[in-house]
KOLLUM-594980 format. One line per 3 residues: number of its first residue (from 1); their letters; for each residue x, y, z of C-alpha. Coordinates in Angstrom, 1 decimal. Layout:
# residues N
NUM = a = X,Y,Z  ...
//
This chain:
# residues 475
1 = mik = 55.8,-63.9,56.3  57.5,-65.8,52.8  58.8,-68.4,51.8
4 = iwt = 60.8,-70.2,48.4  60.5,-73.5,48.3  63.9,-75.2,47.0
7 = kne = 63.4,-76.7,43.2  63.9,-80.0,44.7  62.1,-80.1,47.9
10 = psl = 59.1,-82.6,47.0  55.9,-81.1,45.1  53.8,-82.4,48.6
13 = ppl = 54.8,-80.6,51.6  55.8,-82.8,55.1  52.6,-83.2,56.4
16 = enr = 52.9,-81.1,59.7  53.2,-77.4,57.3  49.7,-78.9,55.3
19 = agw = 46.9,-79.6,57.8  45.5,-77.8,59.8  47.2,-74.9,60.5
22 = qss = 45.8,-71.7,63.5  44.6,-69.2,61.7  47.6,-66.6,63.5
25 = gef = 50.8,-66.6,65.3  54.0,-67.4,62.5  54.3,-70.9,60.9
28 = egr = 56.2,-73.2,62.6  54.3,-72.4,65.9  51.2,-73.7,64.2
31 = kpl = 49.6,-76.9,64.7  48.4,-79.7,63.1  45.0,-81.6,62.6
34 = inn = 47.7,-84.7,63.0  49.7,-85.0,65.1  52.9,-86.9,63.2
37 = eff = 55.5,-87.4,66.0  52.6,-89.1,68.4  51.0,-90.8,65.0
40 = fsg = 54.8,-92.7,63.6  56.1,-92.8,66.9  53.1,-95.2,67.8
43 = lrp = 53.1,-97.1,64.9  57.4,-97.8,65.7  57.4,-100.4,68.4
46 = fwi = 54.5,-102.7,65.9  57.5,-102.3,62.6  60.9,-103.4,64.9
49 = asr = 58.9,-105.9,66.3  57.8,-107.5,63.2  60.3,-108.4,60.7
52 = faa = 58.2,-110.1,58.4  57.6,-108.2,55.1  53.3,-108.0,55.5
55 = amt = 54.1,-106.0,58.0  55.9,-103.4,56.5  53.8,-103.2,53.8
58 = sfm = 50.6,-102.8,55.3  52.9,-99.2,57.3  53.5,-98.0,53.8
61 = vmf = 49.8,-98.6,52.6  48.6,-96.6,55.8  51.1,-93.6,55.2
64 = lma = 50.3,-93.9,51.5  46.5,-93.6,52.2  47.2,-90.0,54.4
67 = vlw = 49.5,-87.9,51.5  46.1,-89.0,49.4  43.9,-88.4,51.7
70 = lkp = 45.6,-84.8,52.0  46.3,-84.3,48.1  43.9,-81.1,47.1
73 = asa = 40.8,-81.4,45.1  42.0,-80.0,42.2  45.2,-82.8,41.2
76 = aeg = 42.3,-85.3,39.9  41.6,-82.2,36.8  45.6,-81.5,36.5
79 = esk = 49.3,-81.8,37.7  49.0,-81.6,41.1  52.0,-79.7,42.2
82 = iva = 52.0,-77.1,44.2  52.9,-73.8,43.4  52.0,-71.7,46.2
85 = lvn = 50.9,-71.7,50.3  48.3,-69.5,51.5  47.4,-69.1,54.9
88 = adi = 45.3,-72.8,54.3  45.2,-72.4,51.3  46.9,-74.3,48.4
91 = ite = 48.0,-73.0,44.7  48.4,-75.1,42.3  50.1,-75.6,39.0
94 = fdi = 46.2,-76.5,38.0  45.3,-73.2,39.1  48.0,-71.4,37.6
97 = eak = 47.5,-72.9,33.9  43.6,-71.9,34.6  44.1,-68.0,34.9
100 = tnf = 46.9,-67.9,32.3  44.7,-69.2,29.7  41.9,-66.5,31.3
103 = hav = 44.4,-63.8,30.3  44.5,-65.2,26.1  41.5,-64.4,26.2
106 = sst = 42.4,-60.4,25.7  45.5,-60.8,24.2  46.4,-61.2,20.2
109 = kpl = 48.9,-62.9,21.4  49.6,-66.7,21.4  50.5,-68.6,24.5
112 = tpe = 54.1,-69.9,23.6  55.7,-71.2,26.3  57.6,-68.0,26.3
115 = vrk = 54.8,-66.3,27.0  53.6,-68.8,29.8  57.1,-68.0,31.8
118 = qlr = 56.7,-64.8,31.9  53.6,-64.5,32.3  54.3,-66.3,35.7
121 = pqv = 55.1,-63.9,38.8  52.1,-62.6,37.6  49.4,-64.9,37.6
124 = iqe = 51.2,-66.3,40.7  50.6,-62.5,42.7  46.8,-63.0,40.9
127 = lid = 46.1,-66.4,42.7  47.9,-64.6,46.2  45.4,-61.9,46.4
130 = etl = 42.5,-63.6,44.7  43.1,-66.4,47.3  43.1,-64.1,50.2
133 = qlq = 40.0,-61.5,49.2  37.9,-65.2,48.8  39.5,-66.1,52.7
136 = eis = 38.2,-62.7,54.0  35.2,-62.9,52.6  34.6,-66.1,54.3
139 = arg = 35.6,-65.0,57.1  33.4,-61.7,57.1  30.6,-64.2,56.3
142 = vtv = 29.6,-62.4,53.1  27.5,-64.7,50.1  27.9,-63.3,46.9
145 = ddn = 24.2,-64.6,45.3  24.3,-66.6,42.2  21.9,-63.8,40.0
148 = avl = 24.3,-61.3,40.8  27.4,-63.3,39.4  24.6,-63.9,36.4
151 = qsi = 24.3,-60.2,35.5  28.0,-59.7,35.9  28.1,-61.4,33.5
154 = egi = 25.1,-60.7,31.1  26.9,-56.9,32.0  30.3,-58.1,30.5
157 = ekd = 28.7,-59.8,27.3  26.7,-56.9,26.5  29.2,-54.5,27.1
160 = nnm = 31.5,-56.3,24.0  28.7,-56.9,22.2  28.4,-60.8,22.7
163 = aag = 25.2,-63.1,22.6  24.2,-64.6,25.8  26.4,-67.5,26.7
166 = glm = 29.2,-66.0,24.6  31.6,-65.2,27.3  31.2,-68.9,28.7
169 = ell = 31.4,-70.2,25.5  35.0,-67.3,24.4  36.6,-69.6,28.0
172 = tkn = 35.8,-72.5,27.0  37.5,-72.3,23.9  40.7,-71.6,25.4
175 = kvp = 40.3,-73.9,28.6  39.8,-71.1,30.5  37.4,-73.9,33.6
178 = res = 33.8,-72.7,34.0  35.2,-72.6,38.2  38.2,-71.0,37.8
181 = ylr = 36.1,-67.7,36.0  32.7,-67.9,38.5  35.3,-67.9,41.3
184 = yvk = 36.9,-64.6,40.0  34.1,-63.8,39.6  32.5,-64.5,43.3
187 = sqi = 36.0,-63.0,44.2  35.2,-59.2,43.0  31.7,-59.3,44.0
190 = gwn = 32.4,-60.2,47.8  35.7,-58.5,47.9  33.3,-54.9,46.9
193 = qvv = 31.3,-55.7,49.5  34.5,-56.5,52.1  35.5,-53.3,51.3
196 = qir = 32.4,-51.2,52.3  31.6,-53.5,55.6  35.8,-53.7,56.3
199 = spa = 35.3,-49.2,56.1  32.3,-48.1,57.9  33.8,-45.0,58.8
202 = vsp = 34.3,-43.3,56.0  32.8,-40.6,55.5  30.9,-39.6,51.6
205 = vse = 32.4,-37.2,49.5  32.1,-33.4,51.6  30.5,-30.3,49.4
208 = aev = 33.8,-28.8,49.6  35.7,-31.5,49.1  34.1,-31.7,44.9
211 = dsq = 34.1,-28.1,45.3  38.3,-27.4,45.4  38.2,-30.5,42.7
214 = iqt = 35.9,-28.4,40.8  38.3,-24.5,41.5  41.3,-27.1,40.3
217 = iqn = 39.1,-28.2,36.8  38.9,-24.3,36.3  42.5,-23.2,37.2
220 = afg = 43.6,-26.2,34.4  42.3,-24.2,31.9  45.0,-22.8,28.9
223 = kpe = 47.9,-25.2,30.2  49.0,-28.1,28.6  47.5,-31.5,29.9
226 = sli = 48.4,-35.3,29.2  45.8,-37.6,29.3  47.7,-40.8,30.6
229 = aei = 47.5,-44.4,31.7  49.7,-46.8,33.9  50.4,-50.0,34.4
232 = vll = 52.3,-50.0,37.9  54.2,-52.7,40.0  55.1,-52.4,43.6
235 = hss = 57.9,-53.5,44.9  56.3,-54.5,48.1  54.2,-57.4,47.1
238 = pis = 55.5,-60.9,47.2  57.3,-61.2,44.1  61.4,-60.0,43.8
241 = qae = 61.8,-56.8,42.4  64.1,-59.1,39.6  61.0,-60.8,38.6
244 = hlq = 58.4,-57.7,38.4  61.2,-55.7,35.9  61.1,-58.9,34.0
247 = qaq = 57.7,-58.6,33.8  57.4,-55.2,32.8  59.9,-55.0,29.7
250 = ylv = 57.8,-58.5,29.0  54.7,-55.7,28.2  56.7,-53.6,27.8
253 = krl = 57.2,-56.1,24.7  54.0,-56.7,24.5  51.8,-53.8,24.4
256 = rdg = 54.4,-52.3,21.6  53.2,-55.8,19.2  50.0,-54.7,19.7
259 = gdf = 48.5,-55.6,22.8  45.8,-53.3,25.0  46.7,-50.9,27.5
262 = lkl = 43.9,-50.7,28.9  42.8,-54.2,29.1  46.9,-55.8,30.1
265 = aqe = 46.5,-52.7,33.0  43.2,-54.2,34.5  44.8,-57.7,34.3
268 = fse = 48.2,-57.0,35.8  48.5,-53.5,37.5  48.7,-53.2,41.2
271 = sit = 47.4,-49.6,40.8  44.5,-48.7,42.2  44.2,-46.9,38.6
274 = sid = 43.6,-50.7,37.4  40.1,-50.6,37.9  39.4,-48.3,35.2
277 = ggr = 42.1,-49.9,32.8  44.9,-47.6,34.6  43.4,-44.6,33.4
280 = igw = 44.9,-41.5,35.4  42.8,-38.9,33.8  44.4,-35.5,32.3
283 = vhp = 47.8,-34.0,34.6  49.9,-31.5,34.3  53.9,-31.2,34.2
286 = kql = 55.1,-31.5,37.6  52.1,-34.0,38.9  53.7,-36.9,38.5
289 = epe = 56.3,-38.3,39.8  59.8,-36.4,38.5  61.1,-40.2,37.0
292 = ide = 57.7,-40.2,34.8  57.8,-36.4,34.2  61.4,-36.3,32.3
295 = aia = 60.4,-40.0,30.1  56.7,-39.2,29.2  57.9,-35.2,27.8
298 = nls = 59.5,-36.4,24.1  56.1,-39.1,24.5  53.7,-38.0,20.9
301 = vgq = 49.9,-39.4,21.5  49.6,-43.4,21.5  53.6,-44.4,22.9
304 = tsd = 54.0,-46.2,25.3  56.9,-45.6,27.1  59.9,-47.6,28.0
307 = vik = 59.9,-49.4,31.7  60.4,-46.1,33.9  61.9,-47.7,38.0
310 = tar = 59.7,-45.1,41.1  59.7,-45.2,44.9  57.3,-47.6,44.3
313 = gfs = 57.8,-50.0,41.8  58.1,-50.3,37.6  55.5,-48.1,35.7
316 = iik = 54.8,-48.4,32.0  53.2,-45.1,30.8  51.3,-43.8,27.7
319 = iln = 49.6,-41.0,26.3  46.3,-41.2,25.4  45.7,-37.7,24.7
322 = rrv = 47.3,-34.6,25.0  45.4,-31.0,25.1  45.9,-27.5,26.1
325 = gmi = 43.7,-26.8,29.3  41.2,-29.2,30.0  38.0,-26.8,29.2
328 = adp = 37.4,-24.0,27.3  36.6,-20.8,30.0  33.8,-22.3,31.5
331 = nsr = 32.0,-18.6,31.2  32.9,-18.4,27.3  30.4,-21.1,26.4
334 = qvt = 27.9,-20.6,24.0  24.5,-23.0,25.5  21.0,-22.9,23.7
337 = lqr = 18.3,-23.1,26.3  14.4,-22.8,26.3  12.8,-21.6,29.6
340 = llf = 9.6,-22.4,30.3  7.9,-20.4,33.7  5.1,-20.6,35.9
343 = knt = 3.1,-17.5,37.1  2.6,-15.9,40.2  -1.2,-16.5,41.0
346 = kst = -3.2,-14.4,43.5  -4.0,-16.9,46.7  -5.4,-16.3,49.5
349 = tas = -2.8,-16.6,52.5  -5.1,-19.8,53.3  -4.2,-21.4,49.8
352 = aan = -0.8,-21.0,49.1  0.6,-24.1,50.4  -2.2,-26.0,49.3
355 = dke = -1.0,-24.0,45.0  2.6,-24.6,46.2  2.2,-28.7,46.2
358 = ila = -0.3,-28.0,43.2  3.1,-25.8,41.5  5.6,-29.1,42.9
361 = kqi = 2.9,-31.5,41.2  3.3,-29.6,38.3  6.6,-29.2,37.9
364 = epl = 8.0,-32.9,38.7  7.4,-34.8,35.9  9.0,-31.6,33.4
367 = rrg = 12.2,-32.4,35.3  12.9,-36.3,33.7  12.3,-38.7,30.8
370 = qks = 12.4,-35.4,28.1  13.9,-35.9,25.3  14.4,-32.6,23.7
373 = cde = 13.5,-28.9,24.3  11.0,-29.3,21.9  9.0,-31.9,24.2
376 = flt = 10.1,-30.0,26.8  8.1,-26.8,26.1  5.1,-29.3,25.1
379 = agl = 4.8,-30.7,27.6  5.5,-27.3,29.9  2.4,-25.8,28.1
382 = kag = -0.3,-28.3,28.8  0.6,-28.3,32.4  -0.4,-24.8,32.2
385 = avn = 3.6,-23.2,32.3  4.2,-20.3,29.2  6.7,-20.4,26.9
388 = agl = 9.4,-17.9,28.4  11.9,-18.1,24.7  14.5,-20.0,23.9
391 = esr = 17.7,-18.7,23.0  21.6,-19.2,22.7  23.8,-16.9,25.0
394 = kvs = 27.4,-16.8,26.5  27.4,-17.8,29.8  28.5,-15.2,30.9
397 = dlg = 25.8,-13.3,29.4  23.6,-15.0,31.4  22.5,-14.1,35.2
400 = nde = 24.1,-15.2,38.8  21.5,-17.8,39.6  20.9,-18.9,35.4
403 = rda = 24.3,-19.4,35.3  24.7,-21.2,38.7  21.5,-23.2,37.9
406 = vsn = 22.6,-24.2,34.4  26.9,-24.4,34.1  27.1,-27.9,35.4
409 = lde = 23.8,-29.8,33.5  24.1,-32.0,30.7  22.3,-31.5,27.5
412 = lqv = 18.5,-32.1,27.8  19.1,-31.8,31.5  16.6,-29.3,33.1
415 = ssp = 17.1,-27.1,36.5  15.6,-27.0,39.7  13.3,-24.6,40.0
418 = lsg = 13.8,-21.0,39.9  11.4,-18.5,41.7  11.7,-14.8,40.6
421 = slg = 9.0,-11.9,41.4  7.1,-13.1,38.2  6.5,-17.0,39.1
424 = tgl = 8.5,-20.2,39.1  11.0,-20.8,36.0  12.3,-23.8,34.4
427 = imv = 14.9,-23.9,32.3  16.4,-27.0,29.8  19.2,-27.4,28.5
430 = cqw = 19.3,-27.9,24.6  23.0,-27.5,23.5  27.0,-26.9,24.3
433 = sgg = 29.0,-25.7,21.8  33.0,-23.5,22.4  34.5,-25.8,24.8
436 = ekm = 33.8,-28.7,26.7  31.8,-28.4,29.3  32.3,-28.8,32.9
439 = psr = 31.7,-31.9,34.5  28.9,-31.7,36.9  29.1,-31.9,40.6
442 = eqv = 27.7,-35.4,40.3  30.2,-36.6,38.0  33.0,-34.8,40.6
445 = rns = 31.6,-36.5,43.3  31.4,-40.0,41.5  34.8,-39.8,40.5
448 = lsr = 36.0,-39.0,44.0  33.8,-42.2,45.7  35.9,-44.5,43.4
451 = qrf = 39.2,-42.6,44.1  38.7,-43.1,47.9  36.8,-46.7,47.3
454 = grq = 39.9,-48.0,45.4  42.1,-46.5,48.0  40.1,-48.3,50.6
457 = syk = 40.0,-51.5,47.5  44.2,-50.9,47.7  44.8,-50.6,51.9
460 = llr = 42.7,-53.8,52.8  44.6,-55.7,49.4  47.9,-54.7,51.1
463 = dlq = 47.4,-55.1,55.1  46.2,-59.3,54.5  49.5,-59.6,52.2
466 = sra = 51.3,-58.8,55.1  50.0,-60.3,57.7  48.9,-63.7,55.5
469 = fie = 51.5,-66.8,56.1  52.8,-66.9,52.1  54.9,-69.5,50.7
472 = ira = 56.3,-69.4,47.4  58.2,-72.3,45.8  60.8,-72.0,43.2
475 = e = 60.9,-73.4,39.7
//
């Protein structure tokens, strides 16, 4: 349920609309903590009977004290004007100012009044979503450890080559209150836990799904592809379509003035791809909506589209790269391999099990921590293996077992043990050449898992929005 207040309404809503709402039901039926009808009717006889100025003054003081007692805590820190109500929580001008200043951290443009006006609808939506997430975090009894928040901040500083404390220093410089940013970080960490709690039935990615995705990648060979990223403003959010169109047009202008697409996608996009900076990945013609296919057909690498209207909202697309086929034919690639062989030993039936256990202990250290094929060979010889050869061959020329064992390995990774008539072998991939290597099964699995988690997160947030009582006050 969404209501837009008119501009001539007071900054604070009536008392009966603010205090102690119940958690369900329409707004009109929610019961306040203070029964104002009883509260004021009890004072009315005294007020009518008393015609002295002191009595009137006493009444006004009591009324003002009630209003002041219900004012938001942030009023002491900034502008107290209420902009939106989200269930029983309020969003004020102070919150909007802090969040808008936060956007300045990743912007190359100054926050002029015009820029602030353009940012305002999206900032309000972000604060609504953040508030809903924090409410659900609290309702689920999820606690976010301070160490987790600290580690998240340290990770951001490391990724951006900042000194310890550099992020907070940057935020302070841009007038972003520490408490506002910590609230944002906690909402993100806690929300991830909520999604996991509320989606226990979501099955892990199956081997069949991995196989299907790998087949899709292989089928792309020889076909034109575009690596694209998107910013999407959805029609389903509380902000009107007209405001979303205005916001999308502003983002296009900002991008063409040198804005960072991936950062803006993380900040503004309402699609699940915002998690990865709007990256959709490599796509073929006709994989996307017809409107998007048509709009990007003549774009060059590095160019950004105009606003594209689709059934789900407004989209902005950037072409990150283009090529023919995502990978070279996987079997035509050249691979350099170092082989080791642990020869079979003549053992009795009684000692066979023990020999296998000894061999496993010899092999396991060789499968991790080797920084080069030379190190792998040296360590293998010390462990009792023999050098079975270093050679470079096409994948298509390898035997079936070897091809299956190495096709999805990265450079300097070691295969699982391969049993043969002469003994047990290990293979390290020293180098790939002749085209881009296929992603490993683990990489494909992780990618599918992130997509599944993103879809579930998106679905849960939309569910909270549909059930929430949200009021946005018009300017």
